[in-house]
C-alpha positions as CSV (number, residue, x, y, z in Angstrom):
1,M,16.1,21.5,-27.9
2,K,19.3,19.3,-27.4
3,Q,20.1,21.4,-24.4
4,N,16.8,20.3,-22.8
5,A,17.1,16.7,-23.8
6,L,19.2,15.6,-20.7
7,P,17.1,17.3,-18.0
8,D,14.1,15.7,-19.7
9,Q,15.5,12.3,-19.5
10,N,16.3,12.7,-16.1
11,I,12.8,13.5,-15.0
12,V,11.4,10.7,-16.9
13,A,14.2,8.3,-15.2
14,H,13.4,9.8,-11.8
15,D,9.6,9.3,-12.1
16,R,10.3,5.6,-13.3
17,V,12.7,4.9,-10.3
18,Y,10.3,6.6,-7.8
19,R,7.5,4.5,-9.0
20,G,9.3,1.4,-9.2
21,L,10.7,1.7,-5.5
22,R,7.3,3.1,-4.3
23,T,5.6,0.0,-5.5
24,R,8.2,-2.2,-4.1
25,I,7.9,-0.8,-0.7
26,M,4.2,-0.5,-0.6
27,H,3.8,-4.3,-1.7
28,G,6.3,-5.5,1.1
29,E,9.2,-6.5,-1.4
30,V,11.5,-4.6,1.0
31,L,11.7,-5.7,4.6
32,P,11.6,-3.3,7.6
33,G,15.1,-2.2,8.5
34,Q,16.4,-3.1,5.1
35,A,19.1,-0.8,3.7
36,L,19.3,0.5,0.3
37,T,22.0,2.1,-1.6
38,L,22.0,4.7,-4.4
39,R,24.5,2.6,-6.2
40,G,22.2,-0.5,-5.9
41,I,19.2,1.5,-6.9
42,G,20.8,3.0,-9.9
43,T,22.2,-0.4,-11.2
44,E,18.7,-2.1,-10.7
45,F,17.0,0.6,-12.5
46,G,19.6,1.2,-14.9
47,V,20.0,4.9,-14.1
48,S,22.5,7.3,-12.9
49,M,23.0,8.4,-9.3
50,T,20.8,11.6,-9.7
51,P,17.4,10.0,-10.4
52,A,18.3,7.4,-7.6
53,R,19.0,10.2,-5.2
54,E,16.0,12.2,-6.1
55,S,13.7,9.1,-5.8
56,V,15.0,8.4,-2.4
57,R,14.6,12.0,-1.3
58,R,10.9,12.0,-2.4
59,L,10.4,8.6,-0.5
60,V,11.9,9.8,2.6
61,A,9.6,13.0,2.6
62,E,6.6,10.4,2.1
63,G,7.9,8.5,5.3
64,A,8.5,5.3,3.2
65,L,12.2,5.4,3.7
66,S,14.4,6.8,6.4
67,M,18.0,8.5,6.1
68,S,20.6,8.7,8.8
69,N,22.8,11.7,9.5
70,S,25.5,9.5,7.9
71,G,23.4,9.1,4.7
72,R,22.4,5.6,5.2
73,V,19.0,5.0,3.5
74,F,16.7,2.1,5.0
75,T,12.9,1.3,5.5
76,P,11.9,2.2,9.0
77,E,11.0,-0.3,11.4
78,L,7.8,1.0,13.1
79,T,7.2,1.4,16.8
80,S,3.8,0.1,18.4
81,E,2.8,3.7,18.8
82,R,3.4,4.5,15.0
83,I,1.7,1.3,14.0
84,E,-1.4,2.3,16.1
85,E,-1.3,5.7,14.4
86,L,-1.2,4.5,11.1
87,S,-3.9,1.9,11.9
88,A,-6.1,4.8,13.1
89,L,-5.4,6.8,10.1
90,R,-6.4,3.8,7.9
91,S,-9.8,3.4,9.8
92,L,-10.7,7.2,9.5
93,I,-9.7,7.5,5.8
94,E,-10.8,4.2,4.4
95,V,-14.2,3.9,6.1
96,E,-15.0,7.5,4.8
97,L,-14.0,6.4,1.2
98,A,-15.9,3.1,1.4
99,S,-19.1,5.1,2.6
100,R,-18.6,7.5,-0.4
101,A,-18.2,4.6,-2.8
102,L,-21.3,2.9,-1.8
103,P,-23.6,4.7,-3.9
104,R,-21.8,3.7,-6.9
105,A,-21.2,0.1,-6.0
106,H,-22.9,-1.5,-9.0
107,L,-22.8,-5.2,-9.6
108,A,-20.0,-5.0,-12.0
109,L,-17.8,-3.4,-9.1
110,I,-18.8,-6.2,-6.8
111,D,-18.0,-8.8,-9.2
112,R,-14.5,-7.2,-9.9
113,L,-13.9,-7.1,-6.1
114,Q,-14.9,-10.9,-5.9
115,R,-12.4,-11.8,-8.6
116,I,-9.7,-10.0,-6.8
117,N,-10.6,-12.1,-3.6
118,A,-10.0,-15.0,-5.6
119,M,-6.5,-13.8,-6.4
120,I,-6.0,-13.2,-2.7
121,A,-6.9,-16.8,-2.1
122,A,-4.4,-17.9,-4.9
123,A,-1.5,-16.0,-3.3
124,I,-2.5,-17.7,0.1
125,D,-2.1,-21.0,-1.4
126,D,1.1,-20.2,-3.2
127,H,2.5,-18.7,0.2
128,D,3.4,-15.5,-1.7
129,A,3.2,-12.8,0.8
130,V,3.9,-10.0,-2.0
131,A,1.0,-11.1,-4.3
132,Y,-1.1,-11.4,-1.4
133,I,-0.4,-7.7,0.0
134,R,-0.7,-6.5,-3.7
135,S,-4.0,-8.1,-4.3
136,N,-5.3,-6.9,-0.9
137,L,-4.6,-3.5,-1.6
138,D,-5.9,-3.6,-5.1
139,F,-9.3,-4.9,-3.3
140,H,-9.3,-1.7,-1.4
141,R,-8.3,0.6,-4.0
142,T,-10.8,-0.7,-6.5
143,L,-13.7,-0.1,-4.1
144,Y,-12.4,3.3,-3.0
145,L,-11.8,4.7,-6.6
146,R,-15.6,4.6,-6.7
147,A,-15.8,7.2,-4.1
148,Q,-14.3,9.7,-6.5
149,A,-12.3,11.3,-3.7
150,P,-8.6,11.5,-5.2
151,A,-7.0,13.5,-2.5
152,M,-8.6,11.1,0.3
153,L,-7.3,8.1,-1.8
154,A,-3.8,9.6,-2.1
155,M,-3.8,9.9,1.6
156,A,-4.7,6.4,2.2
157,E,-2.0,5.4,-0.4
158,T,0.6,7.1,1.5
159,V,-0.4,5.2,4.7
160,W,-0.2,2.0,2.7
161,L,3.3,3.0,1.5
162,Q,4.5,3.4,5.0
163,L,3.1,0.1,6.1
164,G,4.3,-1.9,3.4
165,P,7.5,-3.6,5.0
166,T,5.7,-3.9,8.3
167,M,2.8,-5.7,6.5
168,R,5.2,-8.2,5.0
169,S,6.5,-8.9,8.4
170,L,3.1,-9.3,9.8
171,Y,2.0,-11.9,6.9
172,G,4.4,-14.5,8.3
173,K,2.8,-14.2,11.7
174,L,-0.8,-14.5,10.6
175,N,-0.5,-18.0,9.0
176,K,-3.6,-17.1,6.8
177,K,-5.7,-19.9,5.3
178,E,-8.2,-18.0,3.4
179,P,-8.9,-14.2,2.2
180,P,-9.6,-11.8,5.2
181,H,-13.1,-12.7,6.6
182,F,-14.1,-8.9,6.5
183,H,-13.9,-9.0,2.8
184,R,-16.8,-11.2,2.8
185,V,-18.8,-9.0,5.1
186,I,-17.7,-6.0,3.0
187,L,-19.1,-7.7,-0.1
188,A,-22.5,-8.5,1.6
189,A,-22.7,-5.0,2.9
190,L,-22.0,-3.6,-0.7
191,K,-24.9,-6.1,-2.1
192,A,-27.3,-5.0,0.5
193,G,-26.5,-1.2,0.2
194,D,-26.0,-1.5,4.1
195,E,-23.7,1.6,5.0
196,P,-23.4,1.0,8.9
197,S,-22.4,-2.7,8.1
198,L,-19.8,-1.6,5.5
199,R,-18.5,1.2,7.7
200,L,-18.0,-1.4,10.4
201,A,-16.5,-4.1,8.2
202,V,-13.9,-1.8,6.6
203,R,-12.8,-0.4,10.0
204,S,-12.5,-4.1,11.5
205,D,-10.7,-5.2,8.3
206,V,-7.9,-2.5,8.1
207,T,-7.3,-2.5,11.9
208,Q,-7.6,-6.0,13.1
209,S,-4.2,-7.6,11.8
210,L,-2.3,-4.6,12.6
211,K,-3.4,-4.7,16.4
212,M,-1.1,-7.8,16.5
213,L,2.0,-5.8,15.8
214,G,0.9,-2.8,18.0
215,A,0.1,-4.9,21.0
């Protein structure tokens, strides 16, 4: 039993570091082109180099991090073509998720989405970009969970992960004053059970802001 303790501990540490880094990147806590070091990651999470290295490898495979031939690790700076591609993926996947969620969009879900929208407004008032991105993704995830399509949602989250640092850069350019306009349209479509309006609102919401960077 003692011989298996260390590997088990490394697995637990790796998962903790991976999830922590993944969340930070997805929520825009790391800027595009920002360099990361294994030593810095290990110090931050209180782990050895092995869990830090395995977490980085996993995030590189997901497209959240890049690694140069010299071993330098950093968040990618997306080209306009890559932004357009990821925006198109969001449109395809998230419109389908919303459509599948609609039959299960009861009043309790709509109330929850309205509360999240209030959190988005508070983040805007506080000029808190990370809280804004986190709450905005929570709005979408909460709706899409009702689709009961876990594989599709996992694909959407991988796209969010790759876009996280870019969304952080975009936030400063948008100069937002209130929650996204299309969130209100999404809520209205959910209340009305209007699938065509819901699909159009989600497509517009997930692509409109990214067009500013892809232009």
